[in-house]
BAKE-288516 format. One record per residue: residue number from 1; x, z, y of N, C-alpha, C in turn; residue in one letter. Coordinates in steps of 0.1 Angstrom, whole numbers. Each point is the difference from the previous one (the first is absolute). Layout:
BEGIN
[NUM; [X; Z; Y]; [X; Z; Y]; [X; Z; Y]; 'a']
...
This chain:
BEGIN
[1; [101; 83; 282]; [-9; -10; -4]; [-14; 5; 3]; 'm']
[2; [-3; 13; -3]; [-13; 5; 3]; [-3; 0; 15]; 'g']
[3; [10; 3; 8]; [-2; 0; 15]; [-3; -14; 5]; 'g']
[4; [6; -10; -5]; [-3; -14; 4]; [-14; -4; -4]; 'v']
[5; [-4; 4; -12]; [-13; -3; -5]; [-11; 6; 9]; 'i']
[6; [3; 13; 3]; [-10; 7; 9]; [-1; -7; 14]; 'r']
[7; [11; -4; 5]; [0; -6; 13]; [-8; -13; 0]; 'l']
[8; [2; -8; -11]; [-7; -13; -1]; [-15; 2; -2]; 'r']
[9; [-4; 10; -8]; [-14; 2; -3]; [-7; 8; 11]; 'r']
[10; [8; 9; 6]; [-6; 8; 11]; [-11; 10; -6]; 'g']
[11; [1; 2; -13]; [-10; 9; -6]; [5; 14; -1]; 'a']
[12; [-10; 9; 0]; [3; 14; -1]; [2; 4; -14]; 'g']
[13; [4; 13; -2]; [2; 5; -14]; [-3; 15; 0]; 'g']
[14; [6; 7; -9]; [-2; 14; -1]; [7; 7; 12]; 'p']
[15; [-3; 13; 3]; [6; 7; 12]; [15; -1; -1]; 'p']
[16; [6; -4; 12]; [15; -1; 1]; [5; -14; -5]; 'g']
[17; [-9; -8; -5]; [4; -13; -6]; [8; -8; 10]; 'y']
[18; [-5; -1; 13]; [6; -9; 9]; [13; 6; 5]; 'd']
[19; [3; 13; -2]; [12; 6; 5]; [11; 0; -10]; 'n']
[20; [-3; -2; -13]; [10; 0; -11]; [4; -14; -4]; 'd']
[21; [12; -5; 4]; [4; -14; -3]; [2; -2; -15]; 'p']
[22; [2; 11; -8]; [3; -1; -14]; [-12; 2; -9]; 'w']
[23; [-12; 2; 6]; [-12; 3; -9]; [-4; -13; -7]; 'w']
[24; [-3; 2; -13]; [-4; -11; -9]; [-12; 4; -7]; 'l']
[25; [-9; -9; -4]; [-11; 3; -8]; [5; 5; -14]; 'r']
[26; [-8; 8; -6]; [4; 7; -13]; [4; -11; -10]; 'q']
[27; [-8; -11; -1]; [3; -10; -10]; [13; -7; 2]; 'e']
[28; [6; 1; 12]; [13; -6; 3]; [11; 10; -1]; 'h']
[29; [-3; 13; -2]; [11; 10; -1]; [5; 0; -14]; 'q']
[30; [13; 3; -1]; [7; 0; -13]; [-6; 12; -8]; 'a']
[31; [-1; -2; -13]; [-5; 11; -9]; [10; 11; 0]; 'a']
[32; [-5; 12; -1]; [9; 12; -1]; [7; 0; -14]; 't']
[33; [11; 7; 0]; [7; 1; -13]; [-9; 7; -10]; 'm']
[34; [-7; 11; 4]; [-8; 7; -9]; [-11; -8; -5]; 'a']
[35; [-6; -9; 8]; [-11; -9; -5]; [5; -10; -10]; 'g']
[36; [12; -5; 3]; [6; -10; -10]; [3; 7; -13]; 'q']
[37; [5; 12; 0]; [3; 8; -12]; [-13; 3; -8]; 'l']
[38; [-11; 3; 7]; [-12; 2; -7]; [-5; -12; -7]; 'r']
[39; [1; -12; 7]; [-4; -12; -7]; [9; -3; -12]; 'v']
[40; [13; 2; 1]; [9; -3; -11]; [-3; 10; -11]; 'l']
[41; [-3; 13; 3]; [-4; 9; -10]; [-13; -3; -8]; 'g']
[42; [-10; -5; 7]; [-12; -4; -6]; [2; -12; -9]; 'k']
[43; [9; -10; 4]; [3; -12; -8]; [7; 4; -13]; 'e']
[44; [9; 10; 1]; [8; 4; -12]; [-9; 8; -10]; 'k']
[45; [-9; 8; 6]; [-8; 9; -9]; [-11; -7; -7]; 'k']
[46; [-6; -10; 6]; [-12; -6; -5]; [3; -8; -13]; 'a']
[47; [-5; 4; -11]; [3; -8; -13]; [-9; -12; -2]; 'p']
[48; [4; -9; -7]; [-8; -12; -5]; [-7; -7; 11]; 'g']
[49; [-13; -2; -1]; [-7; -8; 10]; [-1; 7; 13]; 's']
[50; [5; 12; 2]; [-1; 7; 12]; [13; -2; 9]; 'g']
[51; [9; -8; -5]; [12; -2; 8]; [-3; -9; 12]; 't']
[52; [8; 1; 9]; [-1; -8; 12]; [6; -14; -2]; 'm']
[53; [-7; -11; 5]; [4; -13; -2]; [14; -3; 3]; 'w']
[54; [4; 4; 12]; [14; -2; 5]; [10; 7; -8]; 'r']
[55; [-3; 11; -6]; [10; 8; -8]; [1; -7; -14]; 'a']
[56; [-11; -6; -5]; [0; -5; -14]; [4; -14; -1]; 'a']
[57; [-2; -8; 11]; [2; -14; -1]; [12; -4; 9]; 'v']
[58; [10; -6; -5]; [12; -4; 8]; [-4; -10; 11]; 'p']
[59; [7; 1; 11]; [-2; -8; 11]; [0; -15; -3]; 'a']
[60; [9; -5; -9]; [0; -14; -3]; [-13; -4; -7]; 'e']
[61; [-5; 8; -9]; [-13; -3; -7]; [-11; 0; 10]; 'q']
[62; [-1; 9; 9]; [-10; 1; 11]; [1; -13; 8]; 'r']
[63; [12; -5; 3]; [2; -12; 8]; [-5; -12; -7]; 'r']
[64; [2; -1; -13]; [-4; -11; -8]; [-16; -1; -1]; 'l']
[65; [-6; 12; -1]; [-15; 0; -1]; [-5; -4; 14]; 'i']
[66; [5; 5; 11]; [-5; -3; 13]; [2; -15; 3]; 't']
[67; [12; -5; -5]; [3; -15; 2]; [-10; -8; -7]; 's']
[68; [-3; 3; -13]; [-10; -8; -8]; [-13; 1; 7]; 'a']
[69; [-5; 11; 5]; [-13; 1; 6]; [0; -8; 13]; 'l']
[70; [11; 1; 8]; [0; -8; 13]; [0; -15; -3]; 'd']
[71; [7; -4; -10]; [0; -14; -4]; [-14; -5; -4]; 's']
[72; [-7; 8; -8]; [-13; -3; -4]; [-10; -1; 12]; 'a']
[73; [2; 10; 9]; [-9; 0; 12]; [2; -13; 8]; 'e']
[74; [13; -3; 2]; [4; -12; 8]; [-6; -13; -6]; 'e']
[75; [2; -1; -14]; [-5; -11; -7]; [-16; -2; 2]; 'q']
[76; [-7; 11; -2]; [-14; 0; 1]; [-5; -4; 15]; 'l']
[77; [7; 5; 10]; [-3; -3; 13]; [2; -15; 3]; 'l']
[78; [10; -6; -6]; [2; -14; 2]; [-11; -9; -6]; 'q']
[79; [-7; 6; -10]; [-11; -8; -7]; [-12; -2; 9]; 'l']
[80; [-1; 8; 11]; [-12; -2; 9]; [0; -13; 6]; 'r']
[81; [11; -6; 3]; [0; -13; 7]; [-1; -12; -9]; 'g']
[82; [0; 1; -13]; [0; -12; -8]; [-14; -5; -5]; 'v']
[83; [-10; 4; 7]; [-13; -3; -4]; [-6; -13; 7]; 'q']
[84; [9; -9; 3]; [-5; -13; 6]; [7; -11; -8]; 'a']
[85; [-8; -11; -2]; [5; -11; -7]; [-8; -4; -12]; 'g']
[86; [5; -9; -8]; [-8; -4; -12]; [-1; 12; -10]; 'p']
[87; [-11; 1; -7]; [-3; 11; -9]; [11; 2; -10]; 't']
[88; [5; -10; -6]; [10; 2; -10]; [13; 5; 6]; 'a']
[89; [4; -4; 11]; [12; 4; 7]; [-1; 15; 4]; 'e']
[90; [-11; 4; 6]; [-3; 13; 4]; [0; 10; -12]; 'v']
[91; [-7; -4; -10]; [-1; 8; -12]; [14; 2; -6]; 'a']
[92; [8; -11; -1]; [13; 1; -6]; [9; 9; 8]; 'r']
[93; [0; -1; 14]; [8; 9; 8]; [-5; 15; -1]; 'r']
[94; [-13; 2; 0]; [-5; 13; -1]; [3; 7; -14]; 'l']
[95; [-2; -8; -11]; [3; 5; -13]; [15; 3; -2]; 'l']
[96; [9; -9; 5]; [14; 3; -1]; [4; 12; 8]; 'r']
[97; [-5; 1; 12]; [3; 12; 9]; [-6; 13; -6]; 'g']
[98; [-12; -1; -5]; [-6; 12; -7]; [8; 4; -12]; 'l']
[99; [4; -10; -8]; [8; 3; -12]; [13; 7; 4]; 's']
[100; [7; -5; 10]; [13; 5; 4]; [-3; 15; 5]; 'h']
[101; [-10; 2; 8]; [-3; 13; 5]; [-3; 10; -11]; 's']
[102; [-8; -5; -10]; [-3; 9; -11]; [13; 4; -8]; 'a']
[103; [9; -9; -1]; [13; 3; -6]; [7; 11; 8]; 'g']
[104; [0; -1; 13]; [7; 9; 8]; [-7; 14; -1]; 'l']
[105; [-13; 0; 0]; [-7; 13; -1]; [2; 6; -14]; 'i']
[106; [0; -8; -10]; [3; 5; -14]; [14; 6; 0]; 'e']
[107; [10; -6; 6]; [13; 5; 1]; [0; 14; 7]; 'n']
[108; [-7; 1; 11]; [0; 12; 7]; [-7; 11; -8]; 'a']
[109; [-11; -3; -7]; [-7; 11; -7]; [9; 4; -12]; 'w']
[110; [7; -9; -6]; [9; 4; -11]; [11; 8; 4]; 'k']
[111; [6; -3; 12]; [11; 8; 5]; [-5; 14; 4]; 'r']
[112; [-12; 0; 5]; [-6; 13; 4]; [-3; 9; -12]; 't']
[113; [-5; -7; -11]; [-3; 8; -12]; [13; 5; -6]; 'a']
[114; [11; -8; 0]; [13; 5; -6]; [5; 11; 9]; 'v']
[115; [-1; -1; 13]; [4; 11; 9]; [-8; 13; -3]; 'a']
[116; [-13; -1; -2]; [-8; 11; -3]; [4; 7; -13]; 'a']
[117; [2; -8; -10]; [4; 5; -13]; [13; 7; 0]; 'v']
[118; [10; -7; 7]; [13; 5; 2]; [0; 13; 8]; 'n']
[119; [-10; 1; 9]; [-1; 12; 9]; [-7; 12; -7]; 'g']
[120; [-4; -2; -13]; [-6; 11; -7]; [-15; -1; -2]; 'g']
[121; [-6; -10; 4]; [-15; -1; -2]; [-2; -5; -15]; 'v']
[122; [-8; 7; -7]; [-2; -4; -14]; [-5; -15; -1]; 'p']
[123; [4; -7; -10]; [-3; -14; -2]; [-15; -1; -2]; 'l']
[124; [-7; 10; -6]; [-14; -1; -2]; [-8; 0; 14]; 'e']
[125; [5; 8; 10]; [-6; -1; 13]; [2; -13; 7]; 'e']
[126; [12; -5; -1]; [3; -13; 6]; [-9; -11; -6]; 'v']
[127; [-1; 0; -13]; [-8; -10; -8]; [-15; 1; 5]; 'a']
[128; [-5; 12; 2]; [-13; 2; 5]; [-2; -6; 14]; 'q']
[129; [10; 2; 8]; [-1; -5; 14]; [0; -15; 1]; 'w']
[130; [7; -7; -9]; [1; -15; 0]; [-10; -6; -10]; 'v']
[131; [-8; 9; -6]; [-11; -5; -9]; [5; -8; -12]; 'n']
[132; [11; 5; -6]; [5; -6; -12]; [2; 10; -11]; 'l']
[133; [-1; -4; -13]; [3; 9; -11]; [15; 5; 1]; 'p']
[134; [3; 12; -4]; [14; 5; 1]; [10; -9; -7]; 'v']
[135; [-4; -5; -12]; [9; -8; -7]; [4; -13; 7]; 'e']
[136; [-11; -6; 6]; [3; -13; 7]; [9; 3; 13]; 'v']
[137; [-3; 10; 7]; [8; 3; 12]; [15; 3; -5]; 'l']
[138; [1; 8; -10]; [14; 3; -5]; [7; -13; -4]; 's']
[139; [-7; -9; -7]; [7; -13; -3]; [4; -8; 12]; 'q']
[140; [-10; 0; 10]; [3; -8; 12]; [12; 6; 8]; 'm']
[141; [1; 13; 1]; [11; 6; 7]; [13; -1; -8]; 'l']
[142; [-1; 1; -13]; [12; -2; -8]; [5; -15; 1]; 't']
[143; [-9; -9; 0]; [4; -15; 2]; [6; -2; 13]; 'a']
[144; [-6; 6; 11]; [5; -1; 13]; [14; 5; 2]; 'g']
[145; [3; 11; -7]; [14; 6; 1]; [10; -9; -7]; 'r']
[146; [-5; -7; -11]; [9; -9; -7]; [3; -13; 8]; 'q']
[147; [-11; -4; 7]; [1; -12; 9]; [9; 2; 12]; 'd']
[148; [-2; 12; 6]; [7; 2; 13]; [9; 12; 0]; 'g']
């Protein structure tokens, strides 16, 4: 693949680049086993809020957070085109769209807060980040677990 790309680009590279059909940029090379073990070791040793996101948060939960954010972004982008027409109709569409987007964003931040707390971050830190009293955040997260 690298050889084909070099032929198409006709660009030079490091010494011997054009002679080695298997040469790949470092970012495209597979990670070494030693490097992977070092990362895993860091993830296992780091306590509390020092843990690595991927080690502390299950893939399913990360996917749900990403999905909620993507949906909110898509919804907000769609609102750009609704600013033509009668005032009442435009306001209605904008407010409904913004309300829906706000709900998606709230869902994403709650899921992220739960993931952080489950990953070992103290509830007090998470409450400070979302600018809520600890008791209020605790009640919201507990209610969210009961709902979903």
